[in-house]
Structure formats: C-alpha cells, structure tokens
C-alpha positions as CSV (number, residue, x, y, z in Angstrom):
1,M,65.2,120.2,90.8
2,K,65.4,116.5,90.7
3,V,62.1,115.4,91.9
4,N,62.2,112.0,94.1
5,N,58.7,112.0,95.2
6,A,55.2,113.2,94.8
7,E,52.3,112.7,95.7
8,F,48.4,113.5,95.5
9,I,47.5,114.7,99.0
10,I,43.8,116.4,99.2
11,S,41.0,117.8,97.2
12,A,40.3,120.6,99.7
13,V,37.3,123.2,99.7
14,G,37.9,124.9,102.8
15,P,40.8,125.9,105.2
16,D,39.8,123.2,107.8
17,Q,41.2,120.9,105.0
18,Y,44.7,122.2,103.7
19,P,47.8,120.9,105.1
20,V,49.0,122.3,108.6
21,D,52.7,121.3,108.0
22,A,53.8,125.0,106.4
23,L,55.5,123.7,103.6
24,P,55.4,126.6,100.5
25,E,52.9,126.3,98.6
26,I,52.7,127.3,94.6
27,A,49.0,127.6,93.3
28,L,48.0,127.2,89.8
29,A,45.2,129.3,88.3
30,G,44.0,129.2,84.8
31,R,41.0,128.6,82.3
32,S,39.3,125.0,82.5
33,N,40.9,123.2,80.3
34,V,44.0,125.2,79.8
35,G,46.8,122.2,80.9
36,K,47.1,123.1,84.5
37,S,47.2,119.1,85.2
38,S,49.2,118.6,82.3
39,L,52.2,120.9,83.7
40,I,52.3,119.6,86.8
41,N,52.5,116.4,85.5
42,R,55.4,117.1,83.5
43,M,57.3,119.6,86.5
44,I,57.2,116.0,88.5
45,N,58.0,113.8,85.6
46,R,54.9,111.9,86.0
47,K,52.4,111.0,83.3
48,N,48.8,111.0,85.2
49,L,49.9,111.9,89.0
50,A,47.3,115.3,88.3
51,R,44.5,114.1,86.2
52,T,43.8,115.9,83.0
53,S,40.2,115.8,82.0
54,S,38.4,116.0,78.8
55,T,35.1,117.5,80.7
56,P,36.1,121.2,81.3
57,G,35.0,122.6,84.8
58,K,35.2,119.0,86.5
59,T,37.8,120.5,89.3
60,Q,36.0,121.6,91.8
61,H,38.2,121.5,94.5
62,M,41.9,122.9,95.5
63,N,44.0,119.7,94.6
64,Y,47.2,119.5,96.7
65,Y,50.3,117.4,95.4
66,R,53.3,117.4,97.7
67,V,57.0,117.4,95.8
68,N,60.1,116.1,97.6
69,E,58.5,116.9,101.0
70,D,59.5,120.4,100.1
71,M,56.5,122.4,99.0
72,Y,53.1,121.9,97.2
73,F,51.6,122.7,93.9
74,V,47.7,123.6,94.2
75,D,45.7,123.2,91.7
76,F,42.7,125.7,91.7
77,P,39.3,125.0,89.9
78,G,39.4,126.0,86.3
79,Y,37.8,129.5,85.5
80,G,35.6,130.4,82.8
81,Y,33.2,127.6,81.7
82,A,30.0,128.2,80.5
83,K,28.1,125.1,81.6
84,V,28.9,125.5,85.3
85,S,26.4,127.4,87.0
86,K,27.0,130.9,88.3
87,T,26.4,130.3,92.1
88,Q,28.9,127.3,91.4
89,R,31.5,130.2,90.0
90,A,30.7,132.3,92.6
91,S,31.7,129.7,95.0
92,W,35.3,128.7,93.7
93,G,35.9,132.4,93.6
94,K,35.2,133.2,96.8
95,M,37.7,130.0,98.2
96,V,40.3,131.0,95.5
97,E,40.0,134.9,96.6
98,K,39.8,134.0,100.3
99,Y,43.2,131.6,99.9
100,M,45.1,133.9,98.0
101,A,44.4,136.8,100.2
102,E,45.1,134.8,103.5
103,R,47.1,131.7,102.9
104,D,50.8,132.5,104.7
105,T,52.6,129.5,103.2
106,L,51.5,130.9,98.9
107,R,55.1,131.5,97.5
108,L,53.9,132.2,94.0
109,I,51.1,131.9,91.8
110,L,51.2,130.5,88.2
111,L,48.8,132.3,85.8
112,I,47.9,129.7,83.5
113,V,47.4,131.0,80.0
114,D,47.0,129.4,76.0
115,L,49.7,130.9,74.0
116,R,47.9,129.9,70.8
117,H,44.7,132.6,71.8
118,P,45.0,136.2,73.0
119,P,44.2,136.2,77.2
120,T,40.5,135.8,77.8
121,S,38.9,138.4,80.0
122,N,38.9,136.3,82.8
123,D,42.6,135.9,82.2
124,K,42.9,139.3,81.9
125,M,41.0,139.9,85.2
126,M,43.2,137.3,87.2
127,F,45.8,138.8,85.9
128,D,44.7,142.4,87.2
129,W,43.6,140.9,90.5
130,L,46.9,139.4,91.4
131,K,49.0,142.5,90.7
132,H,46.5,144.9,92.1
133,Y,47.6,143.3,95.5
134,D,50.8,142.7,94.7
135,L,51.2,138.8,94.5
136,P,54.1,137.0,93.8
137,L,52.7,136.0,90.3
138,C,54.4,133.9,86.9
139,V,52.6,133.9,83.9
140,V,53.1,130.5,82.2
141,A,52.3,130.3,78.4
142,T,51.3,126.8,77.4
143,K,50.6,124.6,74.2
144,A,53.5,126.5,72.9
145,D,54.4,123.2,70.7
146,K,50.6,123.8,69.0
147,I,51.9,126.6,67.1
148,P,54.8,127.0,64.5
149,K,57.9,128.4,65.8
150,T,58.8,131.1,64.2
151,R,55.5,132.5,65.4
152,W,56.4,132.1,69.2
153,P,57.8,135.6,69.2
154,K,54.1,137.3,67.7
155,H,52.1,135.1,70.1
156,I,54.1,136.1,73.0
157,K,54.0,139.9,72.3
158,I,50.3,139.9,71.8
159,M,49.7,137.7,75.4
160,K,52.1,140.1,76.8
161,Q,50.6,143.7,75.9
162,E,46.9,142.2,76.4
163,L,47.4,141.2,79.8
164,G,49.7,144.1,80.6
165,V,52.8,142.0,81.5
166,L,55.6,144.9,81.9
167,P,59.1,144.4,81.7
168,G,60.8,142.6,85.1
169,D,57.2,140.5,85.2
170,N,57.8,136.7,85.4
171,F,56.5,135.3,82.1
172,I,57.5,132.0,80.9
173,S,56.5,130.0,77.2
174,F,55.9,126.6,78.1
175,S,54.8,123.0,76.6
176,S,54.1,120.2,78.7
177,E,54.9,117.6,75.5
178,L,58.4,119.1,74.8
179,G,59.3,120.1,78.4
180,L,59.7,123.7,76.9
181,G,60.1,126.1,80.0
182,K,60.3,123.1,82.6
183,D,63.8,124.2,83.7
184,E,63.3,127.8,83.6
185,L,59.9,127.3,85.3
186,W,62.0,125.2,88.2
187,E,64.2,127.9,88.7
188,L,62.0,130.3,89.5
189,I,60.1,128.6,91.8
190,E,63.2,127.3,93.7
191,R,63.9,130.9,94.2
192,Y,60.6,132.0,95.7
193,C,60.4,128.6,97.8
194,L,63.9,127.4,98.9
195,P,66.5,129.0,100.8
196,S,69.7,129.7,99.0
197,E,73.2,128.5,100.1
198,E,74.1,132.6,101.6
199,E,70.3,132.5,103.6
200,L,71.4,128.8,105.0
201,A,74.8,130.0,105.9
202,D,73.5,133.2,107.3
203,E,71.3,131.2,109.6
204,Q,73.8,129.0,110.4
205,E,75.6,132.3,111.7
206,S,73.0,133.9,113.3
207,Q,72.8,130.5,115.4
208,E,76.3,129.9,116.5
209,P,76.7,133.1,118.6
210,G,73.6,132.1,120.7
211,E,74.9,129.4,121.2
212,A,78.6,130.5,122.4
213,S,76.8,132.9,124.2
214,Q,74.6,130.1,126.3
215,S,77.5,128.4,126.7
216,Q,79.4,131.0,128.1
217,S,76.6,131.8,130.6
218,E,76.7,128.9,132.0
219,D,80.2,129.2,132.7
220,T,79.6,132.1,134.1
221,S,76.9,131.3,136.3
222,E,78.8,128.3,137.7
223,E,82.2,130.6,138.6
224,K,79.8,133.1,140.5
225,V,78.1,129.9,142.4
226,G,81.9,129.1,143.7
227,P,82.5,131.7,145.8
228,D,79.0,132.4,147.1
229,L,78.9,128.7,148.9
C-alpha cells in the first residue's frame, strides 16, 4: 500500500472516545517496549508519528492513527511491565478485552513479539485468548535485525512452537530498521481491510439490476396511470 496520509487522531480510554466513522481497525498488542510504535512508523513511512518511549509502560491509552482515510492502526497499552500497578494493569486489560470482544470495526489483531527471545507468559496468554475466541490474528516477530540472519529459522521455530502457531496461521518476521516484512504485512492488512476488485465488481453488479428495476417500475406505473385517466 502507498501511504499518502497518516495522522494521530486520539488517545482513547473508552468506547465513548473511539472514532465513529466505521473505518476498519488494525489493533497492535504486545508487551511494553516490544516495538509497536516503531512498527507503525515503518509501515506509514514516518519517523516519529507514533512516539516511541524509553520508559516501558508509559502508553496508558489506545492510540488511534488514521491511514489514507482508509483504516486505523490502534496501539494498545503494552502489557507485562512490572512497575505498573496491578490495579492499572487490570484496568488496561478490561479495556482491551472489551474492545476486542465488542468492536465491530476491528478487522485484524497484530500480536507483536520479540524474535530474539522466546515468548513471555503474557505473550502466550494473549495468543491463547485470541485463538480461543477465534479472532483474526497475525503474529509479528519484530527486531529480526538484532540477530544474525542465519539464526532466523531457529528463532522462528522456537517462537512458533512455544506460542502454538499452527500451519496456516499468519506469522511474519519483521524489522523496523530494515523494512523486512513491511510489504508482506501490508498485503495481509489489505486482504482483511480493503474490498477486492471482485467484491467491488459484485457490489456494482448487485446495484445495477435494482436501478434498472426501479426505472422499469417507474415506466410501468406511468403507463398504468394513462388509461385510468
């Protein structure tokens, strides 16, 4: 996808602040400091629209970024940071869970993990939760540039095995520094968010007979009026 425009919209803390324009939404979930903001910036070709932070756990809201007037990236609060209180973590968890269970415009959830390390217990819990509720999911393993390319297959195998990724599940290796996985991820997002040419053609065809029938009905009604008069 060619990104012509991207902008930050809102840091939402509840449904009353979510956008109401019904655009498709791509949610990003992952532990604190895993690289969600860097991934967004790479995908939209901007250096710092999504602000990265050296302080894990700083993002406490759901940050909405609108892309091309076509869709939103929704950056969830990072999970698993010990210095955040249990009360705050519970509050974030309820907000995110409610969003994922009830948001009609949600089209795909990107579970962001760190390819350098085995998945955390929170990564596994999130993956299992999403699979249990059969939510549209892609695991995106970031920071691939931080390990030698020859070790990528080993790390990918460990990540898939420990998460429980099955054949056919969406899984993409990614590097915000190198742009690795960017095109593949955009292709996946487009499949979930944008209507295909066939769907557009079918929609147009389905509208045309209705228009023709309406026109024919109008002509027929006019013919019937004549004799009665």
